[in-house]
N, C-alpha and C positions, 0 to 999 in steps of 0.2 A: 504494500500500500504506500502511496506517495505521500510525503509530508506536505500539506498545503502551505505551511509557513515558508518552507524552502522554495516552493514554486512561486509564491507571491514575492518573496524577497529577491529572487533571482530574475524576475521578469522585468521587462523594460517599460512597464506601465507607469503612467503618471501617478503620483501619490494621491490618496483619497483625502488627506488633510495635511495642513501645514502647521508647523510650530510658530509661535508668535513672531520671531525674527523674520522668518520666511514669509509669513502672511503680511507683515508690515511692508516688507520689501516689494512683494507682489502688488500691493495696493498703492505703493509710492508714498507712504506716510511713515512717521517715526513709530517706534515701539510704544512710546509714551502716549501718542495720539491713539494708537490702536487700543491700548488698555482703557483709555477714557471713552472710547466708542464701543467697547465690548460690554455685553449684557452682564450684570443687571444695570450698569450705569448708562449704557448706550444701546444701540440697536444691532450691532454686529453679533451674530450668534457664535457660540463656541461650545466645545465639549470638554468637560473636566473629567479626567480619568485618574484613578489611583487615590492614595491616601497619604497624608503627611508630606514628608520631603520628596517623596517619589511622585507626587501629584503632577500631572501634565495637563497643559491646556492646548487643545488642538482646534484648528479652524478648518472645518470641512470645505473643500473647494466648491462644492455645489452651493453651500450656504453663502460663501463669499461672493460668488458670481450672482446669486439672487439678490443679495444686499446691494451690490454695486449697480445692478440693473434698476432696482427700486430707487436708489439715490440719484441715478442719472436721468430717470424719467421726469418729465415736467410735472410739477405739483398740480393736482386736480383743483379746479375752481380758480386758478390764477389766470388773469388775462395776460396774453402775450403781446 
């Protein structure tokens, strides 16, 4: 039986989620700005995994793309 972790780890697929530094770089903002825009303070969704010092914050690419699309679209009810 094949180990799925090895198959995923060795594949050339794009990552499903980014760490904060990479997410900030992808959005073209600083890590500090990213933290201020991350839920619960802001509207950028994240996933928090683990406990204690091993806790990781991940930003799923699909959620980042959806957030960016919402932010880039014109506000409803605003006259242009």
